[in-house]
C-alpha positions as CSV (number, residue, x, y, z in Angstrom):
1,A,82.6,113.0,120.1
2,M,85.3,114.5,117.9
3,P,84.8,112.4,114.8
4,M,81.1,113.3,114.6
5,E,82.0,116.9,115.1
6,S,84.4,116.7,112.2
7,A,81.9,115.0,110.0
8,R,79.5,117.9,110.7
9,H,82.1,120.4,109.4
10,F,82.6,118.4,106.2
11,R,78.9,118.0,105.3
12,V,78.7,121.2,103.2
13,P,82.0,120.6,101.3
14,L,80.9,117.1,100.5
15,I,77.6,118.3,99.1
16,V,79.2,121.1,97.1
17,T,81.8,118.7,95.7
18,G,79.2,116.2,94.7
19,I,77.1,118.9,92.9
20,V,80.2,120.5,91.2
21,L,81.5,117.1,90.0
22,V,78.2,116.2,88.5
23,L,78.0,119.6,86.8
24,A,81.6,119.4,85.6
25,L,80.9,115.9,84.2
26,L,77.8,117.1,82.3
27,L,79.5,120.2,81.0
28,G,82.6,118.2,80.0
29,I,80.5,115.7,78.1
30,A,78.5,118.5,76.4
31,G,81.8,120.4,75.6
32,V,83.6,117.4,74.1
33,T,80.5,116.5,72.1
34,W,80.4,120.1,70.7
35,V,84.2,120.1,70.0
36,H,83.8,116.8,68.1
37,R,80.9,118.2,66.0
38,T,82.5,121.5,65.2
39,E,86.2,120.7,64.6
40,T,87.1,119.0,61.3
41,S,90.6,117.7,61.9
42,S,91.2,114.8,64.4
43,R,94.3,116.5,65.8
44,R,92.4,119.8,66.4
45,R,89.6,117.9,68.1
46,T,92.0,116.2,70.5
47,E,93.7,119.5,71.3
48,R,90.5,121.3,72.0
49,A,89.1,118.4,74.1
50,Q,92.3,118.4,76.2
51,Q,92.1,122.2,76.7
52,L,88.5,121.8,77.7
53,G,89.4,119.1,80.2
54,R,92.2,121.1,81.8
55,G,89.9,124.1,82.1
56,M,87.1,122.1,83.7
57,A,89.5,120.5,86.2
58,L,90.9,123.9,87.2
59,A,87.5,125.5,87.5
60,T,86.2,122.5,89.6
61,C,89.2,122.9,92.0
62,L,88.8,126.6,92.3
63,V,85.1,126.3,93.2
64,V,85.5,123.4,95.6
65,A,88.8,124.3,97.4
66,P,87.5,127.2,99.5
67,F,84.7,125.0,101.0
68,W,87.3,122.3,102.0
69,L,89.8,124.9,103.4
70,A,87.1,126.6,105.5
71,A,85.9,123.3,106.9
72,A,89.5,122.2,107.6
73,A,90.1,125.4,109.5
74,K,87.0,124.9,111.6
75,V,88.0,121.4,112.5
76,G,91.5,122.5,113.4
77,K,90.1,125.3,115.6
78,A,87.7,122.9,117.3
79,R,90.6,120.4,117.9
80,R,92.9,123.0,119.3
81,K,90.1,124.2,121.6
82,A,89.4,120.6,122.8
83,K,93.1,120.0,123.4
84,E,93.4,123.2,125.3
85,A,90.4,122.3,127.5
86,T,91.8,118.8,128.1
87,E,95.2,120.3,129.1
88,T,93.5,122.8,131.4
89,Q,91.5,120.1,133.2
90,E,94.6,117.9,133.6
91,G,96.6,120.7,135.1
92,E,94.0,121.4,137.8
93,P,94.5,119.7,141.2
94,E,91.6,117.5,142.4
């Protein structure tokens, strides 16, 4: 029963990650397109596109990480509780 329980905890982080990745991809494409249209030198375009990519990656991680950390904490708590319950049952005489 534990794997299904874990999957339930990770449903929201998976959905959030999917949405954020799609948005990041769209914003990244739009940003790179804008950079290539506005910058004149090829070197400057490359620098700006790299800065944009680093910024988008950092922003994506900062948005998604709290959802994953919270879900992992819930799974850990549930596993500790299940382990504690199992140990308690094993320790009782029949």
